[in-house]
Each structure stands twice: as structure tokens, then as C-alpha cells.
N, C-alpha and C positions, 0 to 999 in steps of 0.2 A: 798495445794485444793483448786483446783479453786471452784470459787460458780457458782451456778445455780441460783439468778435472772437475774433485765436486764441490772444490773450494770457493770458498765466494770469491769476485776475482775483482777489478775496476781498470778500468785506463785514467791511467796518471801521464801527466807534464810537468818535468820544472820549469819552475820559475824566478822570474826577474829578479825576487824582491830577496836581498840577503834576509828578508824573517819568515822565511818559508823553506818547509826542504820536497815538498811537491803537492799539486792541487789531482787528484780525484773526485770518481766519479764514476756511479754502480745505480747497477739493480736489483732488487733483490727475488730477482724470479717467484720462483713459488715457494720462496721464501723458506721458514722451516726454524728445527734447534738445530745447532751451534756451538761451536768451544771460541770463548772470544781469548783472543790469547791476553799475554800478558806487552805493555806500549811502554816505552819508552817517553812516547811526546802527548801532548798534550794538542786538540785542536777544537778546528771546527765546523759544525756539519749541516747543512741542513738535504732537509728530510721533503720530499713529496710523498702525500701520500692519499687519498679519496677524494683532491681536493684544497685540500688545503696541506699547508708548507708551516712548517719550525727549523729555527734553530735554535742548534743547541752548542753547550760545549762542554765537550769530556777532558776528562784530566789522563792524565799514566794509567793503567793498572799492573799490578805487581804480580799479579797471577792468572789465571786460566779460569776461566768460568761458564756456569754455563749457558748460555741467551738462548732470546729465538730472535727470528724475524718474520715479519708478513710480508703478505704477496706486493708484484707487485708497487714494491715500496721507491721511489728514485732517490737519490741518493748523491751529493755531492761536499768533497768537503778542502778541508785545508789542513796542512798539518806540517805546526813549526819546526823551527827548527829549532835545539835545544837552547837554554837562554833568553828567546823570547818568552815575556811573561807579559800579565793582566796584572797591574797594581793591587786592582779593587778587588781584584777575583784571583785569585793565586789555582795555582795547579794542586797544592795541597788540600782542596774546598771541593776540586769536581774529582778524585780522585778513585780511582776503583768499581765504575760506573756506579756512580752520583754522578747523572751526565747533572748539567741544569739550560730545561726548553726554556729559553727568555721570553719572553713574553712580545708576544705580537704586540703595536696600533693598527691592522687593517692586512687585507690581501699581499700588501708590495714591500710595507711595512713591519721592524722587531726593536722593540727597546732595547739599549745598551748605555751602560750608564747614565739614566734619566733622557735620554737624548734619543731620539724615531735615528735609524740606520732603512737603506732598501736593503732589500736582502740581495746576494751575490749572485753570479753562475759562474760558471767551468771558466770561464770566458776573463770574465774582467776580477780574477776571485785578488790579481796584485795587487791591480788599485783602490781594492775594500781594505789592502791592507795598509796599505800604505795615508789608504784615510781617518785606518783605527790609531797611527802611527804620529802619525797629525795630530790629530787629539791627544794625543798622548794616553790611549789606553791603550796599547801593544806599546812594552816601551824591549827593550834589549839588552841584557849581559855577554859582553865578549867575553870573556874567562870561561862563561862556561864549557862553549866548543871548542875553545885554545886545550883547556887539561883534558876535553872528549880528547882529539887531536895529539894525542902528548907532550903539546909542544907546553917550555917551561915560562911560568910565572911565579911575581918575583914578592913573594903574598904564603903568609906558614897557614902551612895543613886544615889550620882551622878555620882560620876563613875562608880558606876554597871551599872544602867541607858544606861552612857557610852556607855559601855565596850562590853555589848548584842545588843545593839545597831548596832554599828561599825560591828558584828562579825553577825550576823542575816537581822542586814536593820529590823528588827520590835522590836516595845517594849515586856515589859516585862508581862504585859497590853494585851498587843496583842495578841502575842501568847498563854500567858493564856488564854482569850480568842476562837480562835479559835480549840485549841485542846479540850479546853469544846467541843463548838455545833458539832466538829466531832465525840466525844465520845458520846453524846447525839445522833448521829445517828446514829454508829453502835448498840443504845442502840433499839430505834426502833425499826432497821430492823431486832435486833431480835427478835422484838415478846414482846418489853416493854408496857406498857402499856405509854400514856403523860404525865400521872400527877404523875407517875413512875419519870421517865427519867425528869419532871420537881424535884425531890428532889433529887437522883443521882444521874445526876453532874453538881446537885448547881446551880438552878437558882431560881430566887424572885419566882421568880408565870409563868403558861403558856402564858398571854405575855409576859416574859423577853423570856422564848425555842421561841416563834416561828418569833422576831421578831431578833431574835443570829440566826437562823433557815438559815430563808431569805435571811440573808444577807450575814453570811459567807457560805448555800450548796445551797441556791437560789430554797428551797422550806422549805414550811409548811411542821409542823407536821405531822399533819392529810394526807400528801402529801406523805411522807414516811412512812407513818405508813400500810397508802393504797394498800391489790394485786391489787386493777386496771392498778397503776403509768404506766404511760407510761414515763414519763419523764428518764431519765438515767444520772446515777454519777459518773463521775471521779474517779478512782481508791482508794477502800477507805479498805487502811492498816492496819494490827491486832492494834484494837487502845486503847491506856489504859488510867485513867485520869494521869493525870499527878501531882502528888506528892506536889498541894499545897492546900494550906486553898481558897478553891474559893469561891470568893465576890459576895454573890448574888446578890447585890445590883449595880455593875456594867453593866452597861448596855452598 
């Protein structure tokens, strides 16, 4: 279901692939300026605009940045689970909006790792991901999701951090802070009070929440709660808190 608020929104669906968090599609409508909010995932996005189709690889974003959307562009994206990554195109290389548009090889195909691929769509995204896995383009480190779910692993903290960084381009702490900020944003947009959001999202106090949201989302709690807000945000998919014990002293 598409939201009626001012922010960019999208249709979402779950995926049967163990490599994918969700699949989404959207239309920019009138486009315009917006805040591209912090994001822990990396993704592949198909854009259709003015008769042209573009496949883009997007990495995580560790802070909010100003962005602009063209009018009447259609988007479809595959949001990968933490731990899924391309060894030849690690997330660290496409982070912070250093998006990579893959070369097209015609109106219906693009080039990736020296091979030609058909553009996927919203319905066949899972099959496309299966092909990526089959050809070794996409791999998965299950340790990352285990750690983020709070499950114990029999490895040293240094090894765990190295593998999380390799797969995601982010540290465990950064992933936690990004997801907490996104969760707090979801609460505020649902009408939860600022003080209750501080508590539910695990912040130390209101100034801690304010600093976090300004950095990761681009707006203050008061701005996010305002019915008069004019600033638009990028797509905020359904966000639940990570199964972690948030450290309220991490600022």
C-alpha cells in the first residue's frame, strides 16, 4: 500500500530469496528535491525514464544528503540482506551515493562482470537473484545476519568486525545507529511523541535523538513530527528495530 504523506513511497513485497530483504517499485511523480536518508543495505535499482532503462548498483549511505528526483521516473529495486554482496563490486566501492550505472547492451539487457543480463522486473526479481547466485556474482556470508540478530558466534570480535565490514562496507555500530534512526523516524511519522520515541528507539535523551536524526535522516524530531513539514524524505521501507541491545551511550 502506498502512503499518502509527502515523502517518496513505494509498493513493497517480500522475497523468497534468502539473499533479499524486499523488492519495491515506485514512481517519482512530480519529482523534486528530497533528503536521501542513511541506508544500511546495498541494492540494485532499475530506472525507466524517457524511454531509457538503467541498471544501477547502490551502496549503503552513512549520512543524509540532499538529492533530486526527475519527474515521472519509474523505479524498481532489489534490497539485499546484510551479508549478501558481490565480491567484484563490494559495497564499500559504491557507498554514499557513488552509484554505479551498469553499461547497457541494448534496450532489454545490460552488462555485469563481463556477461550480458536481461533487465529484471518487479515480478521476476527472485529469479534474477538466483541467476546472480548461480553464476557466483552474488555471495552470502551468514555470519553477518546472525550477529545483527544478536545470535552468538564462535569467532573473535576482530574477525566478526572484519567480515561484517567486508560484506556491508559498514561497521556493526554504524549499522545499528542507522537502523535505530530509521526506526525512530518511522515512530515519529506514525505520531509517536518525541519522548516516547527516545525510549522506544533506545536513545539516551532527546538531544541524543536530535543529533542522530539530523545526521542520518536530515531532519530534527520536531520537523519529522510536524504536520506542516515541506521537506521530503527518500523511500522509508517498513522498518522494525534490529534484535540488538541498543547502547544508548553510543552517540
